[in-house]
Structure formats: C-alpha cells, structure tokens
N, C-alpha and C positions, 0 to 999 in steps of 0.2 A: 067780531070784532068791537072793541068796545072804543070810542074817541072822549076824550076827556081834552078841552081845548086843545093846546099842542100835541097832544100824546093818542098814540095810539097803539092800542092793546089787542094780543090774540091769543086766543085759547088754543093751546097744541104745543107741538115739535116749529119751535124757529126754523127747521131745515124743510118745511112747508110752506114756507111767508116770503122768505127772504128776496125770492125774485119780484114779490108784490112792492117791496120796502124802499125808499130812495135810496141810491148809495151815499151811505155814512161817511160822515168825519169822525165819529168818534166812534166807537165800538166797547162798549162796559162789560167785559164778559166775568161771570161771576155762576158759576157753573158745577161739574163736578167737581171734588176735593180727592175723589177716591178712598173716603172715611165712610163709605154708605151708611152717610146723612139723609137719605131720602131712596125714595124706590127708584130705582135704575142707575143709582149712582155705585158704580164697583166700589167694592169689600176695603182693592190694595190700588195704590197707585201706579203700578204696572200697567191698568188697563187703559188709561187716563189716557193715550198718545189713541187708541182708537176710536174712543169715545168722541174724542174731538176733533181727530183729522175731520169726518164728514162738514163738519159745523166751520174749523179754517179754512178748507176749500170755499165754500159758498163767502166766506168773507174778503179772500183773496181775490176771488173776480167779481168780485161787486163793489170792492175798495176804490178809494181814489188814490191818486199818487199822495195826499195829504193826511188819512187817514191816520189818527192813533188809537191804538188800543192798549187797554186797559185790562191784563189781566187778571185778578184773584184767582189766589190759590194757596194748600201751604207748600212750602220749599221743596219738600217730593214730589210733590203732584206737580210743579211748576216746572223742576227738571227735566220731569218726564216729557213734558209737555213741549218744554225747548225745541228740542230736533224737530218736531213736526211743526212748528209757527216759523221755522227759518228754512224748513223746505218750502214752505211756498208763501216766500220771500217777506216774510216780516222781520224787520232788522230790531232787535233789544237795544230797549237805550241805554235800562235802569231798572234796579229793583227798590224797593219803596215797603218800609214797614209801619204798617197800622197798628200800634202801643196802646194798648186798651186799659192798662195803669191796674195795680194789683187790686182795684175793685174789683174788677173782671173775675177774681178765683176767691176771694174774702176771705181767704184762710182756708174754705172747702178742699185742699188737696192732701192726699198722704201720700207724699213722696217716697217713702220706703214703697207703696205699691208699685206708682207710675215707674222708680227710679232716674224721673230725670225733672229739672227745674222747673216750677210751673210755668206752664206756656201763655202769655196774656197780649201776644203779637200775631197778624196775617199778614201775610203777603201780598203786594201788588206789582207787576211786572210790567214794565208801560215798555211800548213796542212803537214802530211806525214803519211805511211800507218799503222795503229795501227799491228804490226808484232804479231805472232804468232808461237808458235813450239804445233803442237797441239792443248791443249787447254788457253795455258800459256801464258802470253806476255814474251817478252823478257828479261825484270826485273825479274818477278817468276822463269822463266826456270833455271837463272843463281843459283839464291842462291838453286831452288831446285835440281838442279844436283849436288851442294856440299854438302848440306843435306846426299843423298843417296849415296853420296861417301864415308860415315862414318867419315869423318875428322870433326874438332873439326873448328869454324868459324874461330877461330885467326889463324888458320894456314893459313888465305886465304893471311893475311898479310906477313909472310914468304914465300910464293907462289910467290908473286909479290914483292918482296925485300922492303916495305913499311911500316910505323912504325904500321898505326891503317885505314888507306886509304878504305884496300882493303874489311873488315867486315863494315865501318863506312859509304863506300858510295855503293860499286860495292854491297853490299845484302841489303842495303837498301831496303822496303818496299812501299818509302810514296813518296811525294814529293822533301827528299833529294837523291834519287837514281842517282847514277852517270856513265851514260856507260862506261864499258871500254873499254881504247884504243884496238887497233887491236891486239898490242903487249900485253896486260895486259890480257885479254883473253886467248891468248897462253897461259899465262904463268900458269894462275890459272888450266887451262884444262891437260896441261903435269901436271903440281903435283897433279892434281886428278887422272889422268891413271897412276901415278907411285905411289902413295902410298894409295891408296882409295880402299876400299876390293874389293877382285877378283871378286866375286859373280854379281858386277851389272856393271860389263865395257862391253862396251866402256863409259865413262861419256862427256858430252859434244859431240852429237853427234844431227845431226839436223834432223837424218833419224835413228837412232839405230842401221849404221852399223859403214861407218867411222869416226873417229873424228872431226869435223872443225878445218879449218883451220884458223887462223887469218885473210888470204884473206878474206873467208865464211863468217866471221862475219862482216867484213867491209858492204859485203854487203847485210846486213839485216838494214842497215842503211841510212839512206836520208843523199847525199852528201851534207855538206855546209861549204861554206867559208865567213866568213863575212869582205868587205871589211874594210880596217885602217879607222874609226873614223866615218863611218856610225852607224846611232843610227833607229829605226824603225818610226822615221818622216823624208819623203824622199821630201826635200823642189828645186822643179823643177817647173818653170812656164810652162805653156799650152803650147800645141807648135802654134807657130803662126811665121808667115812671110815666106821665103822662103823652110820653113821645114813641112809647114803644104799644104795637098794635098788639091789640089784646082781646080774646072773647071769653068771658065768664071767668076773667081773674089769671089766666094763663096765657102765655105769648103766642100770636100765633105764628108766627116763624122763628127759626132757632138761630138765625143769623141774619138778624135785622141790622143794616149799613148805617153809619150815622148820615142824617142829609148832608149838614153841613161837611162832612168829610166830602161825598159824591158833589158836590155843588162846587167844590173845590176844583175838583179834577175837571169837571164838564168845564170849567170854565177857564182854566189854565190851557186848556187844548184845543177849545172849540172859539167860534165866533155865534155873534145874535143869527138868528135864522139858518143855522146848521142843523144836521141830525147825526143825533144821537141812537144806536140800534144798544135793546139790550137786550138778547135774547136764550137768557135764565131771570125770568124778570123777576121771580120771586113777590117782592111787594115792591118791587116799580121806583125806588130809591132811589135810581137813576134817573126813570122819565120824570120821575118830581122835579129834581134838580133840575133837567134840563127843559119842563115845564113853568117854574120858576126864573128863569133865566133868558126867556124868551126862546130857548129852542125848538126844534122839533124831534120828534125820541117815538122809535118804533120798536116794541116790544112784543117778548111771547114769554106763555109761562104755563107749562101744560097742566095747574094743578090748577082746579076750576073755581074753588076755596081761596088759592092766593089773587087769584086774578080779582076775585070779589072783592074781596079786603082790598085790593092796590088802586081798583077801581071807585070806592066811595073814599079810598083814602084820596086818591088823585083831586076827587070830585070836590072834595071840604077843603084840601090845601087851595087848590089851583082855582075853581070858581069864587072860590069864597075872597080869593087875592085881587080879584075881576080884572085878567091880566090880559092887558092889549093883545089881541094878535101882530103878529112879525108885518110886515109890511100889507097888510087889508087881506092879506088869505095863504096861510102856512102849508096849504096843504091844494093850493092850485094846482091847474094842469101846468107838466113840465116844469113843478116844482124840484 
C-alpha cells in the first residue's frame, strides 16, 4: 500500500481490499469496457455483467445510504451492467456524456471502413443507493407513516406551511415524487407525532424507537450540488501536452481522464472529509481530485507500472500543493 497525503493506493485486485477501506461516499468506477482494452478486459460487452458483479456486490454491502456511484463505460457496456447494478440496489439517476471534441479524432478516421460516425464521446452514468426503511422505499415510507398516524393527507400541507405542495409532491408515489428537504421532513414528523393517533407513536422513526431527525433524513440521501451552468454534456478536450502522463514520449495510460472533470464530479457528490473509492485506479485521477478537494481516497490498480506512475503523480500534485489534513487525522482510528 502506498499512502500519499489523503490517498491510499493498493496494488492488486480491488476485491482483495474493499473490506479494509472506510465506507465510501463516492465510488468512481472506470474498469472494464468490454473492448479488450487491457489484460482481463472482456473482448465483448456481453461478458461485462459477470466481470463487474463481484465488485458491485461488495460496493452494495459496504456503501452508505448516501453513496453516489459514477459508472464510466461505453453505451453498450453500461446497458449490459445496468441490470446487475439494479439487482444489487443501485438506483439509476441519469446518464452523462463526455464530449471530447473534434480534436479527439483530428481527421484520422476512415468512416468508410468503420461504417459509423466518428466517436468523440464517453458515457458516465450516475447512480445512488435505493434506500429502504424495512421493505419500503423512502417514498413509500414517507406516505405510509402519515397514513399510519391517522391524519388526513391535507393536513401535511398545514404541517409544512404550504398551500398544496406537501400532498401533491411529498406523498406522490410516481415519477413526480419530490423528496422533502430536511427542514420539511422535520415539520412533517413533528406534526404527526404531536397530532397523530397515540397508539401508533412514534411516527417517522427509522428503527421504531427515536423519531428521525432532520440530520438523519439528510443522511439517507446522496449529497449532490450541481455547478452553476453545468449540464449532463461535459465538454472537455482529451488530456494532452504536459497534463498527459508520458514515458519516453508515449502516453502511459490509453484513457487518462481530465482531472478538472473528475474534480467536478467529486465536488458535486461529496463534502470535505468524505471517502472516495477508485477500484480500477489506472493513473488514479479520481483519487487525485479527491486529494485536491480534501477528501479521502482508497484505490486499487492491478498494474504495478500504472500504480508507480500514479503514486509519483500524486506526490507531485498533492505534496507539492502542501494540502492541510482534514480535521488533523484523515486516516485516524474509526474514521
């Protein structure tokens, strides 16, 4: 294991190390694409479900309720793995596209041979945990607790101090469901426990004991904060020049991600001191982004060559930046 500032890099298969890592707030997955891109990458996308399943199983067992997964792949690769992700409790949020620009092909494509338009994109799907309270989703549980209290649904509007949004949005059981903010959840809970049937109390308790707080409700949902003006199309040139990791004039890794792009994803889905997992590290750009943003990172890479180059890169970028540790001990006991 190599430790660089707030990042721990492991050499080998991530399956050997997940149990040693602190529970993740963010998982940055950039593994097999089903194109034979590296030793062990299936040559067909049809084999990706089996390739990813043991990893997804571990992610599901170790993740928090609020963990976000960024899953990089081809369109077909993602579609193949999606049912496996769903089966293990990952809820699809949206797909995003990295637009690498015309410079990515620079005219060096023979479309008569390929028989398709030149490809300058890569897909990254966003997932969160499908959080449940007992056998119910948060959406189902939120309404069920109010019904259990015996209060008319219209009273939820009074509880929240709104005209009709509470009933219309918070209790909707379809695509128009709107998750209440922690503040509004606290208002629903307080009203139900003050005015609801005595025999059913407490209402809105995750464990049947203490009433859930606004903070506990917030922890049930993945953190997300969209940068102003950003959409799901990420226009970034491929990494070139001095930003590209090279050796003897050749790129070390065939698919190095732009650091500012992964920095945006990490910042959008985590807070300072949170934990990022990068199970298929490559050059560990996700871990670098986490370190720069004062998050903690755990990552693995099978290739010793990639790991050594990544460690040198992170030392240069993170130690050179003289980053302060978060709350004094990023890897302290019980962190």
